[in-house]
N, C-alpha and C positions, 0 to 999 in steps of 0.2 A: 925583345927584352926590355922596357923602358927603363930608363935611367933612374927614375926614382925606385926600381926594384933592387937598385943597389945599395939603397939606405936601410932597408929591413933589415931590422936588428933580431938576432937568431936568439930564442927565449927558451930556458930550461925550466923543467919543472921537477919538484922532488914529491915522492910518494910520501906522505907523512902521517903516521898514525896521531890522529886527533882525539877520536871516540873511543873511550874505554870500555871493556866488556860490560861492567856497571852501568856506565850509561845507557848504552843501546840495550840493555836486558830492562832497566827503568822504563826506557822509552816505549819498548813493544809492548810490556805489561801494560803499560798506561792507554796504549794506541786499543787495544785489544778490547780491554775494559770500560774504554770510553762508548765503543760501539756495542758494546753489551749492553751497559748502561743506557744508552738513548733507546736503543730498539726497544727494551724491554720497558724503560720508562714510557714512552709514547703508548705502549700496551697496556700498562697499570692505569696510565692517565684515561685512556679511553678503550676500554675494553670492548672486542668484537664480540657480539650475539653469535656465540657457536651454539649450536643446538643438537644436542643426541640423543640417542634412545635411553641412554644411561640415568642412572636416577642422579640426583645432585650429589650425593654422597661419593659417587664414582668417578666424578668430574675433577679432577685436580689441576686442568692445564695451566690457570692461573696462579696457581700455588706453586707451579713450576717457574712459570715467567719471574715472579718474585722474589724465588730462590737464588736463579741467576743473577738477578738483579743485585741482591745482597752479596751474593760471593763475588761479582764483579766490584761492586763499590769496594768490601775489605780488601782484595788484590789492589785496587787503584790507592786506595789509604796506605798501605803498607809499603807498596813500591812509591809514593810520593816522600813518605818519610825517612825512606831508605836516601831518596835522592838528596834531601835536606842533609843527610849525613856525609853522602858523596859530595857533597858543594864545599866541605871542608876536608876530605879525604881523598878529593882524586887531583888528576893534573892543573893546568893553569886554565885548560878547556872548559872544565868541568866546575871551576871555583865560582862560589857565590858573587865573587867581583865581576864577572863577567854579566851577570843579570842585572847591574845598577849602573848603566851608562849613561848618568843623568848630569855630566860634567858639561862644560862647554863644549868640549870635542866632540862627548858623547853625543848630545842633541845636535851638533851638526851632522853627525854620519846618521841620526834618526832622519831629519830631512832630507838626506840625500837619498836614502832608500825610500822613503814614502815618494819622494818628487821623479825619482828617475826609474824605479822598479814598480810600483805600484801605479802611478797617474801615467808612467811611460813617457815622459817628456824628453825630448831628445839632448843629449850632452854635445857640446862642441869637442869633446874628445875623450874616449872613455878611459878612464886611467886605472890600469891592471893593479898598480900598487895601492889603490884604495879598498882592495878586494881584503875582505877579513878573512882570517884563517879559520877561527871557530865560528860562532855566532854573528851575525851581524848585528848592528845595535837595536834595530826595531824587534827583530827575532827576540835578542835577550831583554828587553823591557817588555816585551809580550808574554814573555815566559813567566815573568815576575808578576804581572797583572793575572795571569791563568791561574799562578799557584794561590794567588789570596781568594780568587773566587774558586780554587777548588776547595778551600778550607771551609769558605762558607759555605759551599754545596754540600761538603761532607758534613758540616754542623746541622744544617738544615735536614738532610735525609734521616741522619739517626736519632733527630728530634723526633722526627714521624714514627721512626720506629719503634723509639722507645716503648711506648704504651703498650705494645705486643711483644717485646723483648723479655728472657729471663736472664741475659747475661748482662752484666754491669756495665759494659763499656756504653752501649746505647743509651742506657740510664743515663751516664754521665752528661747527657746534652739535652735533658728535659728544661734548663733554662732557657734555651733558644725558645720555645714556644713561649715561656714566660716574658722573654723579651716583646713577644708581639701580642702580649695582653691575654695569652691563653688561645688564641685563635688560630687554629691548626692550617685554615685555609689559606691564611696569609703565609705562612710557613711553608706551605705546598706551591704557593704561587711563585714564591723567590725562588724555590728549588726548579720549577718549571723555566722560568724566565734564564735562570743560569744555563740551563741545559741548551736553550738557544744561543748564548753565549760561546757556550762550545763549539757548536755546531758551524756558528760563523767562524770562530778562531781555527777550526778543522779546515775550513774550504780555504781560508787566505793563509792558512800554513801549506797546503798542497798546491796551491798557486804559487807559492813563490821559491819551494824547493824545484819544483819541476821549471820555472822561469830561470833559476839560478844553474839549475843543471845545463839547461839550454844553451845560455847565454855564455856561461865560464867554462862548461864543459870540464869540470874538476869532480865530476865522481861524487854530486851533494846528494844523490838518493842512494847510490851504493855504500857512501860513508856510514849509514845506521845500521849496515850488514856488517861490511868487513872493518870499519872503525878508520878506514884511510882514505884520507884526498890528496888529490893533485895541487900544491901551492908552489908557487915562484919561488925558485933556489933563493934568490936575494931578499925575498920579503920573507919566507921563513927563518930566515940567517938575521936578517935584522930583529925582527921579534924575538931569535934565542938571545943575541946581544942585549938589548934591552931587557930582557928577562933577569941575566945574571947580572948585570949592571944594579936592577932593582934588589937583586937577594943580597949582593954584597954590602949593600946600605943597611 
């Protein structure tokens, strides 16, 4: 054993309950809804030529695809607005303040994640104390951006659905088409481009979750199933002390 081994400090971790059940529920509802929306969206935009011996009236496969698309859209919208409610009713890790990290300290954390996690620059010394307990700054900011894009996606989607709908809710979005001068193709193009933004987000999201799971070993992936992550004991205690002081004020 080398002499430097005697300087190794023992680090303890605490199994902390971070993601509440509603947060995990909304996460997976949105995840599955997005997958179905993207797949069916591609098929609706570019329907394959499927030839059968049936009469045209007996071929309703595109109708089923549209039905899955609409059901997924409603599930996505309901989960999204329920998540907004939980941003005020949930714990501090689900609170809306976590998604606005645009003060000086938050911007520094965003740059840190971009520099070392995304572009993989080498740090002189990896500081485990800088590891966030909940969302990191880039994730928090990106969720805010994706929420705004999701609202636009919802508005353009229901605007296209409105002419064929008999329900009042989609018809509430006819004004969106009017914003584009009544040109539904422009509305469709915005909707399609936003789909690619979500595909890009999903790819980056997968990468960062797996990256942190491998680098930090704190259960980043399993946390969205169990709700628990492993946090350095002193890091979590410092966070609890800071929260208590803020609540006292």
